C-alpha positions in Angstrom: 162.5 -135.0 -30.2 166.0 -134.5 -29.7 166.1 -137.1 -32.8 164.5 -135.1 -35.2 167.8 -132.2 -35.1 170.2 -134.9 -36.0 168.1 -136.7 -38.8 167.3 -133.2 -40.7 170.9 -133.5 -40.9 170.9 -136.9 -42.6 168.2 -136.5 -45.1 165.1 -138.3 -43.8 161.5 -136.8 -43.9 159.9 -136.6 -40.4 156.4 -136.0 -39.7 154.8 -133.3 -37.7 153.7 -135.9 -35.2 154.2 -137.5 -32.5 153.4 -140.7 -31.3 154.9 -140.4 -27.3 153.2 -143.2 -25.3 153.7 -142.5 -21.3 154.7 -145.3 -19.2 154.8 -147.8 -22.0 155.3 -150.8 -20.0 151.5 -150.2 -18.8 150.3 -149.1 -22.1 150.2 -152.6 -23.8 149.5 -156.0 -22.3 152.5 -158.8 -22.6 151.4 -159.9 -26.3 151.4 -156.0 -27.4 147.7 -155.0 -26.9 147.0 -151.7 -25.7 145.8 -151.4 -22.4 144.1 -147.6 -22.2 141.5 -146.5 -24.3 143.5 -143.4 -26.2 145.9 -145.8 -27.5 144.1 -147.2 -30.5 142.6 -143.5 -31.6 146.1 -142.1 -31.5 147.7 -145.0 -33.3 145.4 -144.8 -35.7 145.9 -140.6 -36.7 149.3 -141.0 -36.3 149.7 -144.4 -38.6 147.0 -142.3 -40.8 149.7 -139.1 -41.8 152.3 -141.0 -42.3 151.1 -143.1 -44.7 149.9 -140.0 -46.3 153.4 -138.4 -46.5 155.1 -141.5 -46.8 152.7 -141.5 -51.0 153.3 -137.6 -51.3 157.0 -137.9 -51.2 156.5 -141.4 -53.1 154.1 -139.3 -55.6 157.0 -135.8 -55.8 159.9 -137.9 -56.3 158.6 -139.8 -59.3 158.7 -136.7 -60.8 162.0 -135.9 -59.9 164.3 -134.4 -57.3 164.4 -130.2 -57.3 168.0 -130.2 -56.8 
């Protein structure tokens, strides 16, 4: 959360959602596959929102910057 405050000064956009993964050491297998049942849905929702914002920003930037 604190990183968002610093990043806004640097200029990148951020999305409203977070993807917290408590106990990351036990949430994934050694190969990187989810061990917890909720992780697939959480990641899917987070990535869907990230893609939506990326596409919206690309469209708006193609129209020109407001400043």
